N, C-alpha and C positions, 0 to 999 in steps of 0.2 A: 520909480515910474513903472518899471517892469512889474513889480508886485501889484500896483494898482490896476494894471491892464488885466493881469490874471484874476484879480479879485472881481473886477467888473465882468469878465467872461464867466467866472464861476457863478456869480449872482444871476447873470443873464441865462446861463444854462439851467440853474435851479428854477427860475421863473418859467422858462420854456418847458421844462419837465412837468412842473405843476400845472401849467396850462394844458399840456397834452393829456395829462392824467385826468383832469376835470372834463375835458372835451370827450375823451374816450369813455369815461364813466357815464356821461349823458347819453352818448350814442348807445352804449351797452344797455342802459336802462330802457331807452326808447325801443330798442329791438326786443327786449324782454317783454315789454307790454304788448308790442305788436305780435309776438309769438303766442302769448297767452290769449289774445283776442282771436287769432287765427285758429288755435286749438279749440277754443270754445265754439267757434263757428263750425269747425269740422265735426265736433261732437254733435252739435245740433243737426247738421246735415246727415250724419251717420244715423242718428235716432230717427230722423224723418224717412231715410231710406229703409230702415228696418220696419217701420210702420207700413210703408208702401208695399214691401215684400210680403208682409203678413196679409195685407188686403188682397194682393194678387193670388197668394196661395188659397185664401178663402174663396175668391171668385173662380179660380180654376178647379175647385173641387167638383163643381157640376159641369165638367167638360169631359169629353172622351179622353183627351190627352192627360188630364189631371186626375183621373179616376183609376187607381190601380186595379180594382175589381173588374171594371169594364175592359181594361186592356188585357187582363189575364183571361177573361172570358173569350175575347177575340183571338188571342194567341192559341188557346186550346182548340179553336176551330181552324187554326192554320193561317190566320190573318194578322197583319200588323195594323195598329190603330191608325197610323198616318195613311196607309194604303186604303183602308176602309173609308176614312174621311174623304180622300181624293176621289175614290170610286163613286161613293154616294153623292158627293157634291156635283161631280161631273154629270151623273145621270139626272139629278134634279135640275141643274142649270140647262142641260140639253133639252129637257121638256119645255123650257122657256122658248126654245127656237121653233117649236111647232106653230103653225098658223092658228090663231085664235088664242083662247085662254089656256093657261097651264092646266093640265088634267088633274093635278093634285089639289088645286084650289077649288073649293066647293061653291064659289061665288062667280057670277057672271060680271064681267067688267062693264061699268056704266059709262066710263069715259075713255074706253079703249080696252085692250086685252089685259087681263090680270096676269102678272108675272112675279116670280119670286125674286126678291132683292138680296136678302141676306139669310145665312144659315148659322145656327149655333148647335153644335153637337152636345147634347146633355149627357149622354152615356152610350152604351152599346146597343140601345134600342130606340132612343127617341132623339128627335131633332126639333128645335124651335126655328120657325121660319117667318120672315117678314115678306109681305106681298103688297102690290099696289097696281092700280091701273093708271097712275099718273095724278089722279085727284083723290080717289078713295084708297084707303089702305087698311091692312089688318095683319093679324098674326095667326099662326096655326102650329099645331104639334103634329109631326109626321113620325110614324113608326117605320123602322126599317129592319129587315131581317134577311137571312139567307136560307133558301130552301135546301132540300137534300141534294139538289143538283148544283149547289153553290151559286144559284141565281139570286140577284138582289130583288127583293119585294118591298114596295113602298105603299104605305096606307096612311091617309089623313085621319087622325084620331079626333081632333077638335080644332075649331077655328072661329074667328070672330072678325067683324069689320068695326073699325072705330067710327063713331058718329061724326058726320061732317059738319 
């Protein structure tokens, strides 16, 4: 009788071990598949991130902060690129505060005063600007430079209004 109990316990233990082994094997395989899918997704996202970083580098080439030659030019004059951007932007946006049209915009506002909305520094000499009077809008290129007294000079080089 005692031998039969041990035999049944042994058989039960073997069946339990086989069940555990099969169950763990299934779980392990499922986790392996899940890890492979996650790695594939991560690789895809990493590739997408690389493409976006390349696009950002290409877009930043024509900016003051992204152009090494322009930053070197300003540094030789004793300026930092970020300081120049802030100084020029402040002066341009301050000209918006004057009564009437902004003096840099060569068009009279038809629906109000023409004001500059956005600026994009192209390099150490030029800025692209967007302006509007609320209904009509356009773009222009502004040249900026520093004279021998280190005073900022602004000049509108070209501009256009979009047809309404």
